[in-house]
N, C-alpha and C positions, 0 to 999 in steps of 0.2 A: 682253947677248948681242951679239957682234960681227956686223957686216954679213956677213963671210965665213961665219960659222957659220949665220946665217939663210939665206944663199944655198945653202949645202950641204944644209941640212935641207929647204928648200923644193924644191930640185931632186930630192933623193932621194924625197921624198913624191910629187911629180908623176910621177917615173919609175915608181914602184910602180903608180900608176894606169894609166899607158900599158902597162906589162907585163901588167896584169890585162886590159885591153882586147884586147891582142894574143893572149895565151896562155890566158886563162880566160874567154872571151867569154860562156859560158852559166852560169858559176858564180854562185850567188845572191849571194855576197859582192861580186863584181864589179858586179852590178846595184845592190846596196845602197850600195856605197861610191862607185862611179864613175858609172855610168849614171844614177843618181838625182840626181847633181850634188853629193852630200855632200862629196866631196874638193875639188871646185871651191869650195864654200862655205867650207871650212877655209882654202883659199888666199885667198879673198876677205876673210875675217876678218883674215888676216895682212896683206894689202894695206891694209886699212882702218887697222890699227894702225900700219903703217909710214907711211901717209899722214898720220895724226894727229901722229906723232912728227917726221917729217922735212919734210913739204911746207911750203914757205915759208922753209926754212933755206938754200935755194940760190937763186941768181939765175936769171933767165930766166923763161920762161913758154910759152904756147901760141899767141901771136898772130903769130909769124913763124918761119921756119926758123932764123934766127940765135938767136932766143930759146929754141927747143927744143934747139938744140945747146948753148947755155949751161946750160940746165936739166939736161941729161943729161951734163954734164961733172962733176957731183957724184956720187960713188959711191952715196950713199943714194938718189938719184933714179934711177940706173941699176937698182939693186936693186928699187925700187918699180915701175919699168917692166917688169922681168923677171918679178916675181911677177904682175903684170897679165897678161902673156903666158901664164904657166903656168896661171893660173886659167881664162882664157877658152879657150885651146887645148884643155885637158883637158875642159872642158865640151863643146866642139864634138866632140871625139873620142868622148865618151860619147853624145852625140846621134847621131853617125854610126852607132855600133854599134846603138843602139836602133832607129834608122830602118832600117838594113840588115836587122836581124832581122825587123822587121815586114814588110819588103818582099821577103824571101827572097833578098837579095843574098848570094852565097857569101862566107864569111869570108875565103877566100884572096884574093878580089878586093878586099875591104875593107882588107887589111893594107897595101898601098902607100898607100892614102888616109890611113890612120892615121899611117903613117910620115911622110908629107909634111905632115900637119896638125901633128904634133909639131914638125917641123923648120922648116916654112915656112907654117904656119897657113892662110892663104887659098888657097894652091896645093893643099893637101890637100883642102880643102872643095870647091874647083872640080872636082878629079878625082873626088871622091865623087859629086857631082851628075851627072857624066858616066857613071860606073859605074852609078849608080842608074837613070839613064835607059835604059841599054843592057841591064842585067841584072836590074833590080828589077821588081816587079809592084805593082799598086795594093794597098795594105794592106786587109785584111778589116776592115770596119766603119769605114773612114776614107778 
């Protein structure tokens, strides 16, 4: 399977998860597939397979910024990094939804947080913590 095809499939798969979080937040399937972390685990498995296949085939490393630039000059390593982002950001989006529902945060206020988490990861998480602080309540039993 080509790297381009893997990229396309992984993106579509993750996008499905984000759409479920945004537009079907209370649907059982959303909770089973996304909020549970199942879709993130599928992406994590893909990441692991790509890691086994391609890691070490490119130069560079993680010890300096120039080494990271060299590492990510290889398309397989860029794909590996991208799938890493897809898996972790979707997991955080699922956590945000679960936490918001437990804390009574209105879904309309969660939507910008999810959008920013999808596009800019930590910025969305930061916004979610602010929204949760202002509009959430302590969860029952926790």
